[in-house]
C-alpha positions in Angstrom: 0.1 -0.1 0.1 2.8 2.5 0.6 4.3 1.7 -2.9 0.7 2.7 -4.2 1.0 6.2 -2.0 4.5 6.7 -3.5 3.6 6.5 -7.0 0.7 8.5 -6.8 3.1 11.2 -4.8 5.6 11.0 -7.6 5.1 8.6 -10.4 8.0 6.0 -9.9 9.0 6.3 -6.4 6.5 3.5 -5.3 8.6 1.1 -7.8 11.9 2.1 -6.0 10.3 1.5 -2.9 9.6 -2.1 -4.2 12.8 -2.5 -6.0 11.8 -2.3 -9.6 14.4 0.8 -10.6 13.9 0.0 -14.2 10.4 0.9 -14.2 11.3 3.8 -11.8 13.1 5.4 -14.3 10.9 5.4 -17.4 8.1 6.5 -14.8 10.2 9.1 -13.5 11.4 9.8 -16.9 8.1 10.7 -18.2 7.3 13.1 -15.3 10.6 14.9 -16.5 9.5 14.9 -20.0 6.0 16.2 -19.5 7.5 19.2 -17.2 9.9 19.8 -19.5 7.4 20.1 -22.3 5.5 22.4 -20.7 8.3 24.5 -18.8 7.9 26.9 -21.4 3.7 27.0 -21.4 3.0 28.6 -18.6 -0.5 28.8 -20.1 -1.4 25.8 -19.9 -0.7 24.9 -16.5 -4.0 23.3 -16.2 -3.1 20.7 -19.0 0.1 19.7 -17.2 -1.3 18.9 -14.4 -3.9 16.9 -15.9 -0.8 14.7 -17.7 1.2 14.7 -14.4 -2.2 13.7 -12.4 -2.9 11.0 -15.0 0.8 9.7 -15.0 0.7 9.2 -11.5 -2.5 7.5 -11.5 -1.3 5.5 -14.4 2.1 4.6 -12.6 -0.1 3.5 -8.8 -2.0 1.2 -10.9 0.9 -0.2 -12.5 2.7 -0.8 -9.1 -0.4 -2.2 -7.7 -0.4 -5.0 -10.6 3.4 -5.8 -9.8 2.7 -6.2 -6.3 -0.3 -8.6 -7.4 1.3 -10.6 -9.5 4.5 -10.9 -7.7 1.9 -12.1 -4.8 0.8 -15.2 -7.1 4.2 -16.2 -8.2 5.7 -15.9 -4.7 8.7 -13.4 -5.7 9.4 -10.7 -3.5 
């Protein structure tokens, strides 16, 4: 549950918490890329927040699916 909350706060941090560093880099890189793209467009701040929020939700879904699949296979 902690990993899911971490991913909602900052995409990828929940993956780091679970030891999935490759996926963490992908999620963090996506968040940074979105921030860099919209850095030059402050008038589109609402779109930036919406995209960052969606990315955080997808990262949380991804880590929850990983936790669920690892629980079934016994991998930790």
